[in-house]
OpenMM code with the backbone's topology and positions (N, CA, C; nanometers):
from openmm import Vec3, app, unit

residues = "UNK UNK UNK UNK UNK UNK UNK UNK UNK UNK UNK UNK UNK UNK UNK UNK UNK UNK UNK UNK UNK UNK UNK UNK UNK UNK UNK UNK UNK UNK UNK UNK UNK UNK UNK UNK UNK UNK UNK UNK UNK UNK UNK UNK UNK UNK UNK UNK UNK UNK UNK UNK UNK UNK UNK UNK UNK UNK UNK UNK UNK UNK UNK UNK UNK UNK UNK UNK UNK UNK UNK UNK UNK UNK UNK UNK UNK UNK UNK UNK UNK UNK UNK UNK UNK UNK UNK UNK UNK UNK UNK UNK UNK UNK UNK UNK UNK UNK UNK UNK UNK UNK UNK UNK UNK UNK UNK UNK UNK UNK UNK UNK UNK UNK UNK UNK UNK".split()
positions = [
    Vec3(0.0843, -0.1192, 0.0000),
    Vec3(0.0000, 0.0000, 0.0000),
    Vec3(0.0876, 0.1239, 0.0000),
    Vec3(0.0266, 0.2341, -0.0400),
    Vec3(0.0955, 0.3628, -0.0420),
    Vec3(0.0093, 0.4644, 0.0312),
    Vec3(0.0720, 0.5409, 0.1178),
    Vec3(0.0022, 0.6483, 0.1877),
    Vec3(0.0559, 0.7825, 0.1381),
    Vec3(-0.0350, 0.8747, 0.1130),
    Vec3(0.0014, 1.0065, 0.0614),
    Vec3(-0.0639, 1.1136, 0.1479),
    Vec3(0.0146, 1.2101, 0.1899),
    Vec3(-0.0371, 1.3185, 0.2729),
    Vec3(0.0085, 1.4516, 0.2145),
    Vec3(-0.0861, 1.5314, 0.1698),
    Vec3(-0.0557, 1.6615, 0.1115),
    Vec3(-0.0504, 1.7690, 0.2200),
    Vec3(0.0227, 1.8726, 0.1900),
    Vec3(0.0272, 1.9900, 0.2767),
    Vec3(0.0677, 2.1104, 0.1926),
    Vec3(0.0494, 2.2273, 0.2500),
    Vec3(0.0957, 2.3492, 0.1850),
    Vec3(-0.0123, 2.4345, 0.1220),
    Vec3(-0.1351, 2.3867, 0.1212),
    Vec3(-0.2419, 2.4680, 0.0650),
    Vec3(-0.2720, 2.5877, 0.1527),
    Vec3(-0.3562, 2.6750, 0.1001),
    Vec3(-0.3929, 2.7929, 0.1773),
    Vec3(-0.4554, 2.8982, 0.0905),
    Vec3(-0.4560, 3.0189, 0.1434),
    Vec3(-0.5127, 3.1342, 0.0740),
    Vec3(-0.3993, 3.2233, 0.0255),
    Vec3(-0.4023, 3.2585, -0.1011),
    Vec3(-0.2994, 3.3432, -0.1589),
    Vec3(-0.3647, 3.4393, -0.2569),
    Vec3(-0.3048, 3.5554, -0.2729),
    Vec3(-0.3575, 3.6525, -0.3680),
    Vec3(-0.3155, 3.6176, -0.5111),
    Vec3(-0.3924, 3.6603, -0.6053),
    Vec3(-0.3576, 3.6395, -0.7459),
    Vec3(-0.2193, 3.6968, -0.7748),
    Vec3(-0.1433, 3.6208, -0.8505),
    Vec3(-0.0065, 3.6603, -0.8800),
    Vec3(0.0957, 3.6058, -0.7827),
    Vec3(0.0485, 3.5509, -0.6731),
    Vec3(0.1378, 3.4985, -0.5716),
    Vec3(0.1862, 3.3584, -0.6027),
    Vec3(0.2633, 3.3051, -0.5086),
    Vec3(0.3227, 3.1718, -0.5233),
    Vec3(0.2959, 3.0876, -0.4004),
    Vec3(0.3006, 2.9575, -0.4215),
    Vec3(0.2808, 2.8634, -0.3128),
    Vec3(0.3433, 2.7318, -0.3538),
    Vec3(0.3892, 2.6547, -0.2574),
    Vec3(0.4415, 2.5219, -0.2881),
    Vec3(0.3641, 2.4167, -0.2106),
    Vec3(0.3139, 2.3199, -0.2830),
    Vec3(0.2473, 2.2059, -0.2214),
    Vec3(0.3471, 2.0924, -0.2038),
    Vec3(0.3274, 2.0168, -0.0979),
    Vec3(0.4103, 1.8995, -0.0721),
    Vec3(0.3219, 1.7782, -0.0530),
    Vec3(0.3762, 1.6644, -0.0883),
    Vec3(0.3062, 1.5374, -0.0682),
    Vec3(0.4069, 1.4383, -0.0119),
    Vec3(0.3821, 1.3952, 0.1103),
    Vec3(0.4689, 1.2973, 0.1741),
    Vec3(0.4164, 1.1579, 0.1448),
    Vec3(0.5004, 1.0757, 0.0865),
    Vec3(0.4622, 0.9397, 0.0505),
    Vec3(0.5300, 0.8396, 0.1420),
    Vec3(0.4587, 0.7334, 0.1735),
    Vec3(0.5157, 0.6247, 0.2533),
    Vec3(0.4537, 0.4934, 0.2070),
    Vec3(0.5160, 0.3840, 0.2487),
    Vec3(0.4669, 0.2524, 0.2097),
    Vec3(0.5526, 0.1928, 0.0997),
    Vec3(0.4895, 0.1348, 0.0004),
    Vec3(0.5593, 0.0642, -0.1072),
    Vec3(0.6148, 0.1613, -0.2116),
    Vec3(0.7078, 0.2424, -0.1684),
    Vec3(0.7617, 0.3446, -0.2569),
    Vec3(0.8310, 0.2835, -0.3785),
    Vec3(0.8911, 0.1671, -0.3599),
    Vec3(0.9632, 0.1060, -0.4721),
    Vec3(0.8690, 0.0617, -0.5834),
    Vec3(0.7403, 0.0525, -0.5544),
    Vec3(0.6431, 0.0100, -0.6558),
    Vec3(0.5820, 0.1268, -0.7329),
    Vec3(0.6168, 0.2480, -0.6935),
    Vec3(0.5612, 0.3659, -0.7603),
    Vec3(0.6374, 0.3921, -0.8895),
    Vec3(0.5649, 0.4048, -0.9999),
    Vec3(0.6261, 0.4383, -1.1280),
    Vec3(0.6123, 0.5860, -1.1629),
    Vec3(0.5080, 0.6468, -1.1115),
    Vec3(0.4838, 0.7866, -1.1421),
    Vec3(0.4002, 0.8489, -1.0313),
    Vec3(0.4159, 0.9788, -1.0154),
    Vec3(0.3360, 1.0538, -0.9199),
    Vec3(0.2864, 1.1797, -0.9872),
    Vec3(0.1758, 1.2291, -0.9367),
    Vec3(0.1203, 1.3473, -1.0008),
    Vec3(0.0354, 1.4292, -0.9073),
    Vec3(0.0018, 1.5475, -0.9565),
    Vec3(-0.0919, 1.6364, -0.8890),
    Vec3(-0.2158, 1.6519, -0.9762),
    Vec3(-0.3311, 1.6404, -0.9123),
    Vec3(-0.4593, 1.6627, -0.9764),
    Vec3(-0.5321, 1.7689, -0.8966),
    Vec3(-0.6341, 1.8262, -0.9571),
    Vec3(-0.7130, 1.9229, -0.8822),
    Vec3(-0.8603, 1.9084, -0.9186),
    Vec3(-0.9415, 1.9514, -0.8254),
    Vec3(-1.0857, 1.9463, -0.8468),
    Vec3(-1.1479, 2.0721, -0.7897),
    Vec3(-1.2082, 2.1495, -0.8774),
    Vec3(-1.2792, 2.2695, -0.8367),
    Vec3(-1.4261, 2.2336, -0.8131),
    Vec3(-1.4972, 2.3134, -0.7355),
    Vec3(-1.6380, 2.2838, -0.7085),
    Vec3(-1.7186, 2.2704, -0.8372),
    Vec3(-1.7939, 2.1614, -0.8459),
    Vec3(-1.8783, 2.1405, -0.9620),
    Vec3(-1.8061, 2.0926, -1.0859),
    Vec3(-1.6771, 2.0657, -1.0735),
    Vec3(-1.5992, 2.0218, -1.1893),
    Vec3(-1.5374, 1.8858, -1.1615),
    Vec3(-1.4959, 1.8209, -1.2690),
    Vec3(-1.4293, 1.6923, -1.2545),
    Vec3(-1.2840, 1.7111, -1.2133),
    Vec3(-1.2301, 1.6091, -1.1528),
    Vec3(-1.0897, 1.6116, -1.1167),
    Vec3(-1.0066, 1.6085, -1.2457),
    Vec3(-0.9021, 1.6901, -1.2497),
    Vec3(-0.8209, 1.7001, -1.3700),
    Vec3(-0.6729, 1.6957, -1.3367),
    Vec3(-0.5968, 1.6454, -1.4318),
    Vec3(-0.4522, 1.6376, -1.4148),
    Vec3(-0.3918, 1.7776, -1.4196),
    Vec3(-0.3010, 1.8032, -1.3272),
    Vec3(-0.2246, 1.9268, -1.3270),
    Vec3(-0.0838, 1.9007, -1.3794),
    Vec3(-0.0163, 1.8034, -1.3200),
    Vec3(0.1200, 1.7715, -1.3603),
    Vec3(0.1538, 1.6303, -1.3131),
    Vec3(0.2460, 1.5694, -1.3839),
    Vec3(0.2821, 1.4320, -1.3526),
    Vec3(0.4308, 1.4139, -1.3784),
    Vec3(0.4957, 1.3276, -1.2962),
    Vec3(0.6371, 1.3006, -1.3132),
    Vec3(0.6611, 1.1515, -1.2997),
    Vec3(0.7422, 1.0959, -1.3885),
    Vec3(0.7723, 0.9537, -1.3843),
    Vec3(0.9029, 0.9287, -1.3099),
    Vec3(0.9318, 0.8019, -1.2853),
    Vec3(1.0573, 0.7667, -1.2177),
    Vec3(1.1780, 0.8125, -1.2986),
    Vec3(1.1603, 0.8164, -1.4288),
    Vec3(1.2703, 0.8606, -1.5137),
    Vec3(1.2859, 1.0105, -1.5191),
    Vec3(1.1974, 1.0810, -1.4504),
    Vec3(1.2068, 1.2261, -1.4471),
    Vec3(1.1297, 1.2963, -1.5572),
    Vec3(1.0595, 1.2191, -1.6379),
    Vec3(0.9785, 1.2822, -1.7424),
    Vec3(0.8572, 1.3492, -1.6797),
    Vec3(0.8280, 1.4679, -1.7273),
    Vec3(0.7163, 1.5430, -1.6725),
    Vec3(0.6178, 1.5802, -1.7834),
    Vec3(0.4951, 1.5941, -1.7442),
    Vec3(0.3975, 1.6523, -1.8344),
    Vec3(0.3030, 1.7400, -1.7539),
    Vec3(0.2587, 1.8462, -1.8180),
    Vec3(0.1769, 1.9471, -1.7533),
    Vec3(0.0503, 1.9732, -1.8328),
    Vec3(-0.0533, 2.0070, -1.7611),
    Vec3(-0.1733, 2.0547, -1.8281),
    Vec3(-0.1416, 2.1897, -1.8915),
    Vec3(-0.2057, 2.2175, -2.0029),
    Vec3(-0.1775, 2.3426, -2.0728),
    Vec3(-0.2019, 2.4639, -1.9843),
    Vec3(-0.2985, 2.4552, -1.8961),
    Vec3(-0.3347, 2.5728, -1.8179),
    Vec3(-0.2345, 2.6057, -1.7080),
    Vec3(-0.1333, 2.5211, -1.6863),
    Vec3(-0.0308, 2.5524, -1.5861),
    Vec3(0.1092, 2.5601, -1.6449),
    Vec3(0.1233, 2.5318, -1.7711),
    Vec3(0.2559, 2.5351, -1.8324),
    Vec3(0.3192, 2.6721, -1.8168),
    Vec3(0.4434, 2.6703, -1.7728),
    Vec3(0.5159, 2.7942, -1.7521),
    Vec3(0.4915, 2.8576, -1.6171),
    Vec3(0.3950, 2.8061, -1.5421),
    Vec3(0.3655, 2.8632, -1.4095),
    Vec3(0.3933, 2.7646, -1.2970),
    Vec3(0.3666, 2.6379, -1.3197),
    Vec3(0.3824, 2.5351, -1.2167),
    Vec3(0.4991, 2.4440, -1.2517),
    Vec3(0.5650, 2.3941, -1.1471),
    Vec3(0.6740, 2.2986, -1.1658),
    Vec3(0.6576, 2.1838, -1.0682),
    Vec3(0.6601, 2.0635, -1.1217),
    Vec3(0.6517, 1.9441, -1.0385),
    Vec3(0.7919, 1.8886, -1.0183),
    Vec3(0.8173, 1.8391, -0.8974),
    Vec3(0.9467, 1.7788, -0.8691),
    Vec3(0.9296, 1.6734, -0.7601),
    Vec3(1.0328, 1.5943, -0.7444),
    Vec3(1.0244, 1.4847, -0.6474),
    Vec3(1.1631, 1.4575, -0.5919),
    Vec3(1.1712, 1.4192, -0.4665),
    Vec3(1.3000, 1.3827, -0.4096),
    Vec3(1.3460, 1.2509, -0.4697),
    Vec3(1.4768, 1.2291, -0.4703),
    Vec3(1.5315, 1.1058, -0.5266),
    Vec3(1.4776, 0.9824, -0.4570),
    Vec3(1.4490, 0.9937, -0.3310),
    Vec3(1.3958, 0.8796, -0.2556),
    Vec3(1.2490, 0.8552, -0.2853),
    Vec3(1.1882, 0.9397, -0.3665),
    Vec3(1.0474, 0.9284, -0.4053),
    Vec3(0.9536, 0.9439, -0.2876),
    Vec3(1.0043, 0.9981, -0.1762),
    Vec3(0.9141, 1.0054, -0.0636),
    Vec3(0.8466, 1.1407, -0.0482),
    Vec3(0.8851, 1.2382, -0.1295),
    Vec3(0.8185, 1.3670, -0.1240),
    Vec3(0.8014, 1.4219, -0.2646),
    Vec3(0.6795, 1.4625, -0.2938),
    Vec3(0.6452, 1.5236, -0.4223),
    Vec3(0.6112, 1.6688, -0.3977),
    Vec3(0.6539, 1.7541, -0.4888),
    Vec3(0.6288, 1.8970, -0.4739),
    Vec3(0.5556, 1.9518, -0.5962),
    Vec3(0.4862, 2.0611, -0.5733),
    Vec3(0.4306, 2.1378, -0.6830),
    Vec3(0.4544, 2.2852, -0.6514),
    Vec3(0.5471, 2.3440, -0.7227),
    Vec3(0.5722, 2.4873, -0.7082),
    Vec3(0.4777, 2.5610, -0.8009),
    Vec3(0.3984, 2.6484, -0.7436),
    Vec3(0.2968, 2.7198, -0.8198),
    Vec3(0.3265, 2.8689, -0.8158),
    Vec3(0.3482, 2.9268, -0.9308),
    Vec3(0.3752, 3.0694, -0.9433),
    Vec3(0.2677, 3.1359, -1.0279),
    Vec3(0.2615, 3.2666, -1.0193),
    Vec3(0.1644, 3.3435, -1.0990),
    Vec3(0.0240, 3.2849, -1.0856),
    Vec3(-0.0154, 3.2624, -0.9634),
    Vec3(-0.1447, 3.1980, -0.9391),
    Vec3(-0.2599, 3.2872, -0.9829),
    Vec3(-0.3644, 3.2194, -1.0279),
    Vec3(-0.4844, 3.2869, -1.0766),
    Vec3(-0.6053, 3.2393, -0.9961),
    Vec3(-0.7094, 3.3206, -0.9885),
    Vec3(-0.8294, 3.2757, -0.9153),
    Vec3(-0.8835, 3.1432, -0.9681),
    Vec3(-0.8684, 3.1190, -1.0964),
    Vec3(-0.9175, 2.9924, -1.1526),
    Vec3(-0.8342, 2.8711, -1.1119),
    Vec3(-0.7241, 2.8943, -1.0430),
    Vec3(-0.6474, 2.7824, -0.9881),
    Vec3(-0.7069, 2.7328, -0.8563),
    Vec3(-0.8053, 2.8031, -0.8064),
    Vec3(-0.8695, 2.7628, -0.6815),
    Vec3(-0.9308, 2.6238, -0.6969),
    Vec3(-0.8929, 2.5345, -0.6078),
    Vec3(-0.9391, 2.3958, -0.6143),
    Vec3(-0.8806, 2.3190, -0.4968),
    Vec3(-0.9279, 2.1980, -0.4812),
    Vec3(-0.8614, 2.1034, -0.3912),
    Vec3(-0.7579, 2.0285, -0.4750),
    Vec3(-0.6362, 2.0269, -0.4277),
    Vec3(-0.5261, 1.9626, -0.4991),
    Vec3(-0.4951, 1.8275, -0.4339),
    Vec3(-0.4885, 1.7264, -0.5189),
    Vec3(-0.4664, 1.5900, -0.4730),
    Vec3(-0.3357, 1.5348, -0.5274),
    Vec3(-0.2674, 1.4623, -0.4430),
    Vec3(-0.1473, 1.3895, -0.4814),
    Vec3(-0.1876, 1.2498, -0.5243),
    Vec3(-0.1192, 1.1989, -0.6247),
    Vec3(-0.1524, 1.0676, -0.6809),
    Vec3(-0.0252, 0.9880, -0.7044),
    Vec3(-0.0340, 0.8583, -0.6817),
    Vec3(0.0777, 0.7694, -0.7116),
    Vec3(0.0246, 0.6448, -0.7804),
    Vec3(0.0947, 0.6002, -0.8810),
    Vec3(0.0535, 0.4766, -0.9470),
    Vec3(0.1766, 0.3979, -0.9897),
    Vec3(0.1545, 0.2712, -1.0158),
    Vec3(0.2631, 0.1837, -1.0550),
    Vec3(0.2074, 0.0534, -1.1085),
    Vec3(0.2812, -0.0090, -1.1954),
    Vec3(0.2375, -0.1332, -1.2593),
    Vec3(0.2077, -0.2410, -1.1556),
    Vec3(0.2862, -0.2424, -1.0488),
    Vec3(0.2697, -0.3486, -0.9494),
    Vec3(0.1896, -0.3044, -0.8277),
    Vec3(0.1273, -0.1892, -0.8389),
    Vec3(0.0348, -0.1466, -0.7342),
    Vec3(-0.1051, -0.1904, -0.7729),
    Vec3(-0.1875, -0.2286, -0.6766),
    Vec3(-0.3213, -0.2788, -0.7096),
    Vec3(-0.4138, -0.1723, -0.7675),
    Vec3(-0.3857, -0.0472, -0.7385),
    Vec3(-0.4708, 0.0620, -0.7855),
    Vec3(-0.3944, 0.1929, -0.7695),
    Vec3(-0.4389, 0.3017, -0.8316),
    Vec3(-0.3789, 0.4318, -0.8017),
    Vec3(-0.4128, 0.4729, -0.6587),
    Vec3(-0.3221, 0.5457, -0.5973),
    Vec3(-0.3439, 0.5941, -0.4621),
    Vec3(-0.3584, 0.7460, -0.4621),
    Vec3(-0.4388, 0.7935, -0.3683),
    Vec3(-0.4687, 0.9365, -0.3588),
    Vec3(-0.4495, 0.9842, -0.2165),
    Vec3(-0.4077, 1.1095, -0.2052),
    Vec3(-0.4060, 1.1729, -0.0752),
    Vec3(-0.5433, 1.2293, -0.0441),
    Vec3(-0.5533, 1.2948, 0.0702),
    Vec3(-0.6824, 1.3470, 0.1149),
    Vec3(-0.7131, 1.4831, 0.0530),
    Vec3(-0.6130, 1.5446, -0.0078),
    Vec3(-0.6330, 1.6731, -0.0728),
    Vec3(-0.5969, 1.7900, 0.0163),
    Vec3(-0.5578, 1.8992, -0.0473),
    Vec3(-0.5292, 2.0232, 0.0235),
    Vec3(-0.5914, 2.1377, -0.0560),
    Vec3(-0.6556, 2.2275, 0.0147),
    Vec3(-0.7313, 2.3350, -0.0496),
    Vec3(-0.6401, 2.4516, -0.0852),
    Vec3(-0.6503, 2.4964, -0.2083),
    Vec3(-0.5857, 2.6194, -0.2514),
    Vec3(-0.6941, 2.7179, -0.2919),
    Vec3(-0.6869, 2.8353, -0.2347),
    Vec3(-0.7794, 2.9416, -0.2713),
    Vec3(-0.6986, 3.0631, -0.3150),
    Vec3(-0.7262, 3.1102, -0.4347),
    Vec3(-0.6566, 3.2267, -0.4879),
    Vec3(-0.7568, 3.3414, -0.4975),
    Vec3(-0.7305, 3.4464, -0.4251),
    Vec3(-0.8215, 3.5614, -0.4247),
    Vec3(-0.7844, 3.6584, -0.5371),
    Vec3(-0.8834, 3.7261, -0.5935),
    Vec3(-0.8582, 3.8196, -0.7054),
    Vec3(-0.7687, 3.9359, -0.6627),
] * unit.nanometer
topology = app.Topology()
chain = topology.addChain("A")
for resn in residues:
    res = topology.addResidue(resn, chain)
    for name in ("N", "CA", "C"):
        topology.addAtom(name, app.Element.getBySymbol(name[0]), res)
């Protein structure tokens, strides 16, 4: 099993920056990729950014150039550096981990980000 705990959310003004963290524990060696997703009220959960064990990253178009995903070499902490935040970035942000030998994708409990105009 994999346990994921997010932190770092909060209230920030538009144009500001914030860094989210996700502490991972459990079967870390079975994780092939980790990512950040978000869900705004009334909307579906959507991919924000994802990073593989090989360091390959992909970003949603709406965060390219503003957000950066990174991970410690030990794979036990995932980060999302968010710059130039916009009110439309307001959402609950979830950490995700998946792997071929994991029974299912794992999710954290989420952390709320609110960006004020």
